[in-house]
N, C-alpha and C positions, 0 to 999 in steps of 0.2 A: 441633218440632224432628221431622223424620221417621224412623221407627225400621224397618227392616226387619228382622225375624228369621225367617233362612233356617231352617227342616228340611234335614239331613244329604242329601245327591243319592241316588237310589236306589243300595245296594248290591249287585250282583251278588255272587252263592255264586262262589267261587274255582273256575273249571276244573279244578284237580286239587292238592286236598288236599299231595298230596306234594312236589310240585315250587314249594309255595309258598317263598317268596325267604327265607332268613336275614335276621335283623336286621343280623349284621354282614355280612352280602355289600355292606350300601350303602355301607361306608365304604372308599373311595377303591382300589376293584376295578373290575373290569371290565363289572360288570354294567349298570350305565348307560350307561358308554358303546359297549356291544354292543347296546343296543336295536334292534330291528327295526323300532320304530314300528308293530308291529303291535297292532289294538284289544286282542287280545287279553293282549299282554303288558303294556300299561298298564292293562288294566282288575287284571292282578295288583296292580300297584303300587298303585294307589288304593285296592283292596282293604285292602292292608296301611295305607297312610296313614288309612282312614276307621277302622279299628280302634281306631288308636290316637289318632282324635281324639274328644274327650268332645263339643265343640257346636263350630258355626262362627254365626259373629254378624255384621251389616254394619249399622251407623248411620251416617245419612244426616242430621248437623245440619244443613246448610244444602245448598243443592243447585249447588254449588261444591267440598263437601267431604265425602267417602265414606271411612269410618273399618269397615276388616273386619278381623277378629280368628278366631282359630283357637287353640283351647286344648284339651291335652292330657291325657288320663288320668293318666299317669304321666309324662311328660315323656319328651323323645329324647335321645340326647346330642350335645353340640355336635359331636363326631367324625363322628358320621352327617351330614355335611353334604351329602350329594345327598336324601337324606330332604325332608331340612330344606329345602334348593332347591326340592324336589316342592312340598313343603306351602306355600312361598309363593307359588309360579306359580298353584297350585290357585287358590288366594284372587283372585288376578291375573283367572285366567282364568272364575271364577266370578261373582264381583262387579263387576269394576273396566271391564274389556275390553267388558261387554254395554251399559255406560254410557257409555264413553268417544265425545265426540262435537267435542274441541277440545283445546289443547294440556293435557297434564296432567304431573304430576313425583307421585313417592309416596317415602316415609320407610317402611323398616321397622324396627319395635322387638320384639326378643326378650326375655321374659322369662326369666329365667336363673335355676337353683335348683344350690348345689353339692349332688354326692353325696357321703352321707353316708363319709366315709373314717375308719378308724380309725387311719391312720399320724400324720396331722393333731392334731397334739398341741395346737396352738390350741384347735379347734372342729371335735370329731371327727364332730360330728353334721348343720352346715351347715345349720341351717333358715331360714336366710334368702334373700330372693329379691332380685335386683336387673333391672330394665330398661335393656336395651342397646338404643342406635340402632346401625344396621351402617354409617352414613354419617351424617359431619357434615351436609352439606344433603342435601335430599332430590334425587333424581336423576330425571332424564327419562322417560316413555314415549313423547314425541314428540318430531319433531324442532322447531324454530322455524318451518318453515314448516305444522306441525300433523299433516306425514303421520307414521305411524306407525313407531316404532322396531322392530326385528323382535323377534319374542317368543324368538327364539334368543339372541339378544344379552343382553335383559333378565334369560335365565337365564344365560349363563354371568357376567354381572355381582354378580348375587346370589349366585349359588355363590361366585364370589372372594369376594365379602364377609363370608359365613359363614366360609371357610376361613382370614379374617384373624383370625376369634374364636378360631381354638384356640391360639394361641402364650400366651393371657391364661387363656382360659377351657376348658383341656381338663382333662375330669372334668367338667363341668356338665352340667345337664340345663336344656333348653329345655322350658318347660310352658307357653308361651304364643306367639305371634305377632299382631303386630297390625299393620295400613300404613294410614297415612295417605293418602291422595288427593288431591291438588289439583288440580282443573279450570280452565280460564278461563273458560269460558261454564258455564248450566246443564247438568246431566247430562239425560237421558232417564230423564223418573221417570213411575211407579215403574222402576229398574232391571229388564231383562228376566229373570224366571230360566230358566237354559238347562236343557234335558233334560238324563239321564245321557250319550247319546251325542256331543250338543255337548260336555259337557265334557270328555271323552276325548279327541277328536280336537283339540281346544282346549290340551290337553294335548302330545298329540303335536306339532302346530306349534311347540311350543316346545325340543323336543328335533329336531325337524329343521330341517336345512341343507343349503339350496339350494346348490349349488357356486358357481352360475352368478351369482349373490348377493354381493354384497359385504360382509361382516361389519364392522362400527363398533364400538369400545371405548366404551360408553355411560359411563364415568368423563371422557372428554374431552369429551363433549358438554355446554357449558353453556348458561344460561338469555339471551338477548339482554342485550346490556353497556346495563346503562340510562343511562350516562355515555361519552360518548368522550372526554374529557382524560384526558390522559396524567398521573399522580401518581409525584413521589418519595419513597420512604419512607424515613425516617430512622431508624437505629438507636439513636442518642444526642440527649440531648436538646443543641439549639445555642442558644449565646446568640444576642443581639437587638440591631440597633443602633439608636440611636435617632435620629428624624429631625433633622435638620439645623435646619431654624427652626419648631418646632413651635407652633401655633397654639390657641386653644382655643374653642369654637363654641356658640351661641347655641341655645338649645332650649326645650321647655314643659312645664309641668305642669299637671293639671288634676285632676278628682274626680267622680265620681256622686255622688249620693244618691237612696235608695230609699225607696219606702214599700210595704209589706206588702198584698197583696190575692189572697185566696183562699189564703194562706201560699204566694203569691207577689210576691219580690221586685219591683218597677217601678218603672224609673228617674221622678224628678218632676224633680229640675233635675241642672246640669251645667255647669260653669265651664274656662275655659284662661287659663294667663297665660302673655305672653312675658316670657322669664327672658335679659336681655342681661349679658356680664361687664363688670362693674364698675359697672353701673345699677340702682339700690335698687330693690327690690321691692315694688310698692305695690297696695294692695288695689284703688284705682281703675282700674288697670290691665285687673282680671279681668273677659271677655266672660261673661255668666252666660246660659242659656236655662233658664226654670222654666215648668211646664207650663200653672199659671192664668195668665200673662201669655198663653196664645195664646186667640183667638176662639173662645168655646164653642159659638157658632149655626155656626161653621164647621167643630170640631170638637168636637161634644156628648160624646162617648167620651173617657174619662181616657185611655185606651189610645191612641188617636188622637192625644192631646195630646204623649204620650210617644213616640209615637213620631216626631211633629213635632220634636220637641227635639231627639231623636237624630241627624236628619236633617240639621237645621242645624248641628247640633257639626260633625260628618263633613263639612260644606262651609264651615265657618268653618276647618277646620284644611286644608283643600287651601285654600283662598286663603291663609291665611298662609304657608303652604310654598311658594306659588310666586311670592308677594311677598316671601319672604326667601331666597330660593333662592340670592344668591350670600354669603350668609352662612352657608348650607348648614344651615340652621334646618328640621330633619325630624325630630327625635327627641322624644317626647312622652311624660312620665315621669306613671305613676301608684301611687300607695303602696298594693302589693297589688294589683295587676294579675291575679295570677295567681289569685287567691282570690275575687274578687269585679268589678272594672272590666272584666274581660279579655272572662267572658263575655258580658255585656253588649252588648259593640261587636264580638265574632264574630256574635254571632246578628243584630245588627241588619244589619249590612253585607252579609252572606250572604243575607238577604231585600231588602235594600233598597237596595243597591249593588251589581247585580250586572254592572256593566261593568267594575268594580274589581277585581281578583281578590288573597285574602287569602293569605300567606305565612306561618302562625303557625310558632313554634317551640317545639315541646311535648314533654318530656321525661320519662318519671315519671310524667305528667301535671300536670306543674308549666308553666307558659307562663313563658317567657322573652321573646319578641319578639313582635309580630304586627306582617309588612309588609305596606302597600297598595299595590298595584301597580297600574298604568295601564299594560296593555303588557310591556313590559321594564324600565320605568324606575318607583324605586321614590318613591312621590311622600309618605309619611312611615311611622315607623316608633313603634309602641306599646310602653313598656318601662316593667316593674316595678322603680322603684325601692330595693324591699324588699331585691334581689337584690345591688345596690349599697348598701346601707346597712340590714344586716338588725340592727333594731330598729324598735321603733312610735313614732309620728311623736311624742308627746311626750316620750320620754327625748330620742331626734334634735337636737328643739328645746330640749333642756337645753343639752345638748352644744354646738350649732353655733349657735344663734341665741337664747341665751338672754334678749336684748333685746326679743323677741316674747311670751315669755310662753308657756303651755304648749298644748297642744289644747283646745281650747274644748270645750263637755259641754252635750248636749240631754238630755231626757226622751223618748225615742224611743217611748213608748205611747202617746203624746200624738199622732205625727206618723200621722194616719189622711186618706181622702179628702177629709173633711168638714171637717178643718182646716189643710188645707195654702192656702187662702185666708188663713184669720186670721194663721195662722203664717208668712206668707212671710217676711218681714223679719227674725224670727228666726232661720229657717231658712237664709238666703241670708247675712245674717253669719255663722252656723256655717261655713257651706260656702266661702265667701269666706277665713275666717281660716286653713283646714284648706289652702286651695290656697297661700296666701300663707307657710304656716311651709314645705312642701312647698319652696317657691320659693327660697324664703331659704336654706335646708337644704343644697339640691343647689348653687346658688351658690356659698355659701360652703366646700362639700368640693371642689368644680372648682377654686377658685382656691387654697387650701391648697394641696390634691394638686399644682395646676400650679406653683406656686412651691419646691415641692420637689424636684420629681421631672421637672417640664418635660415631661407628657404630659397629654391629655385624658380625664377620665371617661367622657367620650361616644364614645369608641370601645370600651367595653368594655360589654358587657351585666352581669357578676358580679363579686363581689370577688374571688373565686380568680383569676378570669382577672386581673384588675389586679395582685393579687400577683403573678403569675406572670410576668407582661410587666415587673414592676419588677424581680424576681429575675433574669431572662432580660438584663436590659437594663443593670444595674447591677453587678451583683454576679458572676454566674456566669462563669465562662472556661472554656469546652468545650475548649480545649487544655489546660490544668491539670488540671480533673476532669471525669472521665465519667460523667453518669447514664444508662445505658442504657434503651431504650424496648422494654420486652420482648416476644416476639411471640408467637404465641398459644398455644402449648403453657407457653412460659415461663409469661404472666400465668396461666394458668387454674390451674397450677400453685401458684403463689406467692399466690396472691388466697386459697386454701384457709388460707394464715398470717395472713392481715390478719383481726383480730378487733374491733377498738376498745378501750374505755378498761374496765378492771374496776370494775362496779356491783353492790354487793352489801350485804343487811341482815344484822348479825348476832348484835345485843342489842337487842329490840324497845323498851326502856324503860331511861331513866337519869336521873338529877340532878346539876348540876353538871357539865357538859361542856364540850368545847371543840372549836368547830366550826373547823378549818382549808384553806386554799386553799393551792394552789402558785401562784409569781408565774408565771405563762406557762410550764409543764408544758411543752408541744409545743417553744415554741421553745426552751426551755432543752436539751430532750434532742438537737433540728437542728442547736445551738450546739456543745455538749461531747462530742455521741458521735463515733465514726466510723461512715461510711453504709457499704451495699455497694456499690462499683464497680465499671466495665468489663461487658463481657459475659460474663453465668454460663457454668457448665461441668457439664454433666449428669453425675453417679455414680448405674448405676442399682443399684451397692451397696454400702453403705458400713457394714457389718458389722462391718468388720475394719480401720474406721477409728475412730482415737481421738477423742473427741466434743473435745477439748480444742485439737485441730488442724482441726475444721471450723469453716469461718465463711459461713452463708447460710441457705437454707432447708429444712429438712428434714424427710422423712415420717418417723415414729417411732415405733416400741411403746413407749405409757408405762405405767407401773406407778407410782399414786400409794395410800400407804398409808395406812389411816384411822387413823391416829395423828396425821396430820398436818391440824389443824384449820379453819388456813385456808389450801387450795388454790391453788397459783399459775397452773398452765398452764390456758387455756382449750380448750373443747369446744362446738363446735357441734351442738346437739341435730337429730338427721337429721328429726326427726318436726316442731316447732315451728318452728327454725331459731335456738331462743334459745341465746345463748353462757352456758355456766355453768361452772363451778369446780369437778369434782368428784374426788372419788376414785376408784379402781380400775382397769380396766387398758381402754384402747383405743388407738386409733391415730390420727395428727393430723400434721398440718402447721406446724410452730412454727420462729422464729425462733431459730438456735444459741443465741445468747446468753441467753437465756431458758432452753433448756435444759440448760446449763451450772448456773444459778442454782437452777434444780429440782433436779438432781441433786445439787447440797450438802444441800439441805436434806432429803433423804432419796427423792428419784423413783428410779426403776431407771429409765433412757432406754436403747432399743437402737435406733440409727442406720438407718435400711432405705436411703431413695435422696434424693436432692435435687439441688438446684440450692446452689454455691459458687461464692462472690462473693471479689475484695478487697475488704478492709477499708480504705477511704482517709480520709484527713481531712477532715472534713463542708466541706461546699461551700458549706452555710449560715451558717458561723460570720460572715460579714462582713455579711449580711444580717440575722442578729439582734442582731448588736454594735450595728452603727450605728441600728436602728429602736428599740432598747431603752435607748440611750444619749440617741437625740433623747428619744423620749416622756420619760423622768425629767429633761431640761433642761425641756420645754415644759412638765411640772407643775409644777418647781422655779418657772417666772416666772409660773404662771397662767394658762395660755393653756391650757384644757381642751377648746377644740375641736381643735387640733393633737395636743395628747395623745390624744384619742380615736382620730382617725384612723391612727395610728400603730401603736397598740395592735391596730386591725381589719385592718389590713396583715401586724403579724406574728402574728399567731395565723390568718391564712388562706390561707396558703402550703402547710401539709403536705396541706390534703383536696384541693388542686388533682392531685396524687401519684397518690392512691387513688380517682380517678374511675373506675367500672366501666366498659368500654368497653361492655358489651352493655346493655342499657336498651331499654325502649320508648320508641318515637316514634310521635306521632300526625300528622296532616297533614292537609290539605283538597288533594279532587286530583280531576279526572276520570276517565272511564273508562277511557280509554288507561293512564293514572299506575296506576288500580287493578290493569287487568292487569300490568305491568311487577312492581309490589311482589308481586303472587302469583305470577310468576315467581322472585321474589328471596325467598320463603319463607312461610310460614303466616303469616296476619293475625291478631289477638288480637281486634280485633273489627271492624266498619266496619259504618256506617248511609248509609243517605241523606236527603240535607238539600235536594234541588232536584235539577231534571232534570240531571245530568252531573255533579252533586258529591255528593263522598262524606267524610264523616270516617272516617279508617281508620289504627287503631293496631296496629302489629306490633312486631318484636323487631329492634333492630339492635345490630350488632357491630361498634364501628368499631376492633376491633385488628387483624380480618382484612385479611391482605397480600396474599391471594390476588387474582388479576385477575377474578375474580368481584367480589369486593367491589364496591358500586355506592356505598360509603358514605366519607367522610372519614374516613382516620385519625385518631387522636387524635396530636400530636406532644408533649403534654408532661406522657402518664400512667404512673408508672414505678410500679406497684405497689408493689415491693421497698424501695422508700421511704417509704410509706407503714407497710407492715408493718413496718417494721426504727425507725420512730420510737413506734407505739404500744407495741410489744412493748417496748423499751427504758423505756420510760413506767410500765408495769407494773410492771417489773424496780426501777425508781426507788421506787415506791409502797409495794413489798410489804415493806418493811423495815418499815412504819407501820401500814399494815392487815393484818398478823399480830400484831398486840400483843393481849393477850386483853382490854385494855380499848379496843380499836375496835371502835364502835358500831354504824359506819356510813361507805360509802366510795362514793363517785361520781366515776371518771376521775381528777380532780386535786385532790378534796376527801376529808376524814376528820374524824369526829365520835368525839374520845377522852374517856377518861374521866379522863386528867391530859395536864398540859400536858407542851408537847416540850420538850426543852431550849433555853436562847436561843440556844445556836448553831445553832439550825435555822431562825429565827423573825426574819424580818424584812418590814414591812410593801413593801420597795422592790426588795430585791435577788434576781434572778433564779435562779429554781429554788427559793429557799426558801419556807417557808411562812409566810402570812400569817392571823393570827388573824381571823377573818371575827364570830366571834359567841361571847360567851360565853354558855351553855347552862344557863336555873335548870332547866328538865325537857322532856323528848324523849321524843317515843313514833314509834318508827321500825318503819312496817307490813311493806314493802318495797318496792324500790328506785323511787326518785322519785315515793314513797307516804309521806309524815314531815308532822309538827306539833313544833315546841316555841317556847316562852318563853323569850324576850333579858332578859339582868339591866341592858343598854343601853337597852332599850325596853319601851315597853305593847302595841307591835303583834308580834302573836304573826305567825310562820312557818309557812303551809301550802304543801305540795306534794302534788298528785295527780295522778296521771296516768289522766287516765281519762274520760268521759263526764260525769260529775259535779263537776268539779274548781270548779266555783262555786259550787256550794253543800253544800262538805263543811266542817266547822269543829272545833274545839277537842272537841267532845261526840263528835263521830265517831270519830275517833281512841282518843280513852278508854273507848268503848264496844267499838268492833272490839278494842280490845286486851284488855277484860277480857272480853270473848267472840267468839275469834277465827271463831266458827261463826255468828254474829250476822248477819241478813242484813234489809236494809230496803230497801223499794219507796216511789220518788219519782219526782214527774213532773220531766223536764227539758228545758228548753227550746231546743233549740240554732236559734241564729236566722239563722246563717248559711250552710244543708246547699249545698255547693255539686257541682253534677251537670254534670260535663263532657259529656258523651253529650248530655243535651238542651239543655245550653246553659244554664243556668238557675240561680239561687240561691232554695231555699225555706227557710222555719223550717218547723221541725217539732218538734212534741211528742212525747214517747214516755214511757213507762214504764221510770226505771232503776233494776235493785236493784244495793243496795249492800251490800258485803261486804269483807275483807279479800283484797285481791288477789293472785291467786296467785301466791303466790312458786314460782315455777319452778326457781330457783337453788338454794333449800338449803330443809332442812327443820324445822319447829318443834318446838324441843326443851321438854314440858310438865313441870314438877316442883311436883309437892304442887297440880296442877291449875292452876298459874299459867306463862305463857309465860316463859320467862327467857332464852331463847337460839335456837341454830340450828346445825345441824350440817351436813357437804356431801351432796350427793347421790353416790347411790353407783352406776357404772356399768359394766356387759361389754358392751364392744361392739369385736368384731371383724372386722364387718361390710366396714368399709372397706379391710382388706387387700387387694391383689390377689394375684394367683397366688404371683407370685415373691418378693414378703414373707410369705407364708404359706412357701414355700419354707426361707427364708434364718432365720426364726424357729425353724422345725422342725428346721431342722441343730443353731442353736444347742442347741436344747434336748436333742436326742440327743448330740450334744457333750458336754453336760452330766450328762447320764444315764452317759454311758462312763466319763466324767471321778469320778463318786463310785464307779461300781464298780471300777474301777481301785484307787482310793483305799482301799475297805473291803476289797479282797483282800491290798491290803499290809497292811490291818489286824490281817486274821485269819492273815498269814504272818510277821508283826515282833511281838516281844516287848517291844520294847525302848518305854520312857516317851516318845521322841518320836515315834511310833507313832500315836496318840492327835492326829490331824489335823483341828484347825478346819475345818469343813467351809464354814464361812459365810466364815472369812477368807479361805480358799483362791479363792471361788467372788466374793469380792469385786474389784468392776474393777478394782479401785487395785491388787489383787496378781496380775490374771489373767498378765499377760507377763510376772511371777516366776516362776509355777509352771513347773518342767518340762516339766507334762503337759498342761498347758491346749494346746489345739492350733486353739481360734476365738479368743482375744482378747474373748474376749464380753463384754461391758456385762452381763449376766444374771448377777444372784448368785442362791442358792442359793435367797435367800428370792424374789428374783424370780419363779422357776419351781415353785416348791412350795407357795408361798401361795396359789394357786389353789384354789378349793372346786370338789369336785366338785359341791355343788349351790349355783351362781350366784347365787341368793334366795335371800342370806346373811341373817338376821334380824337386826333391830335389835340385840337383846341379848347377840348373838355379839360383835360387834366391842368393842375398847378403847375406842373415843370413844361408844359407847351409853350409856344408862341400865343404873347397877348394880342399881339396887331399883324394887321397886315402885313407889316415889314419884316417880321419873323415868318417865318415856315418851315415846312421838316420837306427836304428835298428825300423823296422816297422810289426814286428813279429806278428801276434795276434792282429791286430790292426790298424787302418789306421793314419797317420800323415797328410794328407792331403784327404779334403770332396769335393765334387761335388754333385750338383742336379742338373745332366740334362742340362747341360747348355754346348753351344758349342757357342762360342761370334761370329759379324759379322766378315771376316777375316782384314778390314781393319782398326778395330778398335786397333789391336795389333801392327800395323806401326806406327812411328815416323811421324809427321807433315814434309811439305816437307821445 
């Protein structure tokens, strides 16, 4: 990384201190518009700017990215848009334009800090900072022909962007400015340092407009289009037609075996098998390539023999696909291509088959497919069968081809370069058995699916896409049910309310417990619950609406009293993105039906804004009902394979609706494509693999519907469906996880101290609980980290989330429970560490420190030195409330204060008994509308607004749920039970009303 730390440019003394421009003069007056473009006048402006500036910094991470920043001593009000425009343009003039020698674009970020405001009753001191991008995408500094856009036009556009902040962030201060500048070619390095005179004249140029020059609107200048094909963007999910004469295609399966050399895995064997529909899969039909079969005189080095077998394998694939072109046999499955085989294949093809082009599909570092092309023709496609059948090979074999037995085993520690020859027969037998298993599994899966649904699995890359296709073609009627595909703003807002399942550890140790699972929780919710349908309607102020009349996704101000031991509503920690279930006061987006239950159990809810939907009958009822009934029938008939397929399909549809349109994408490209990607957005990473071939990672947003988006829109992603399903699932589970004897919960499972009523339990009925285990003794340290012994088996169950999961045992859990602060260091060997950037698999040995996994979701409760339970984390977080939300809540608070004042005045004047008004009853949301003096119909109760302490760092012993004696205390070592986000609320909010 190249870093330039520039000193501030020389500052001239003011020409006339008496004429120094007043700060207020920068705000929307004629000072800037009447600039005479004189050196003297601009110097005065720059003088004022430099006095406000603490420092300016320029970073060059690499020669196609320049990051410039300016930080202020105290901050400049957002209202002073002209001064802020000057501050931005000054960074361009000093550090960007001197380095510019090719196409370039920039993105400007402001660091905003609220101004302390005594009238803001929620957060009078406002000490939190936010980072705000002025535009959604970077704007160009040059035209597509690399000619410079006039500085005057750039200045006008920047000023327009800053003015756009005023509506939301009026009153905020800008404490810093950062500009990320992207260049098509390497910049001039080092960046020339301009003198003070050049700086002033450069700024004058930003404000001078030659009347003979035509002006351009920068926001209308777009990067060159990457694709010329027109797309039709759909607002609703559509049904899908089934082909008239469907057929199934043959395919291949393959496997790679490796040996470790200098901690790196290197292939020593590879095999491939052709699989035809209806033809028995035989081991004798497998083509194998083994390193020790090659002439060691021609290939004396093992690495050369390894390269040769890979070369022969690729050539064999090309031969097979050409000879079977009429059957369209061009898909080869590897089980775990993404995490293992795929890296060897990509690396080999890049350096040894340069006449072929690789087109991998890699999203979030997961490889879904590697297409090998010759010109525009696809020769074959390498795919990961794990994405279609997400289970290990041994489990799949037991379900889909039990007659072949399970996966073989071998002592890999004995596989070395020296033993490859002597172990040849054993190693080849092991590999062939795995290949035959995979071939039989995929063949049976293809056959069963085609018989039931007349579609070929080879046409799909993932199980979720297979389930979605089935739903759209056989069950979804777009003329009866409307599943809307959200646009960008809708998607972004609703996704804030998509949290997933509830996982928590409540009580660390117990005996004689009951472990229950819900039979297909998400499919049950999909079948029985109404869903958000139609195009949503935006409401910017919901404070006057009754929550019972709202259906949709709402940003709400939430207060959870500390008396609730098992909170319902999730909250995403802004620091580590962990989803927790806290008490306290915060703002979040939630599904209305979950908010309604929260209010019933004691939450105080104030709706602020949101998207409201129509509640429609579930479009998934037929899908879930048919698959569940078919699965039950298959199980009754002893058809385990078909039952397994129905289960996979039933549980895989929901996730497709929640696919995030924004993800990281990795591709292999030439320099021309790299330039196009640069113009489309900032890159995450890039690596040069060979001449004119790069591996590039970048952020991709498929939801964008503007013409500037070069990416394919996902026509099936409807986040409101996924968010509603998970929300209703949490509501369904809450009745059981809120029991005092609930020890542990994980999405669709619970561990209880006493059995559920018989009417809730069934091993087969959809939506009921199935008793998975009777637990003799169990220890639950943290989410997804527990041990228990069974009544029905001598085999213990151990779950551990982390690097050391293969070496933890019962003793570890007992020791950690008795001493949660205990740590132990052990060597951990990770046999298959994947590195996509270097396209390698390594064996890595590291020292891992074993400790109780920090439970960031709840606090440990210690009694007489024994860990006996947990309590919710308490938070105070108002940072996510925007300016309008603050206005709404502050107005409600003022109305409440006026109401209390009016009631108290009435009490002083009235001596009758009925003058003793119950404040809490009057302010209860249910009674607000009945009270003649209530003008806000507010959901804020007296408790809601007056239980806010002046010191938000509440001490544990101050709470009702906190320990009440010296024998009880909270263990806060290594983590925090209580979180606070820079809040010190107004003192009078902590007082009880008179």
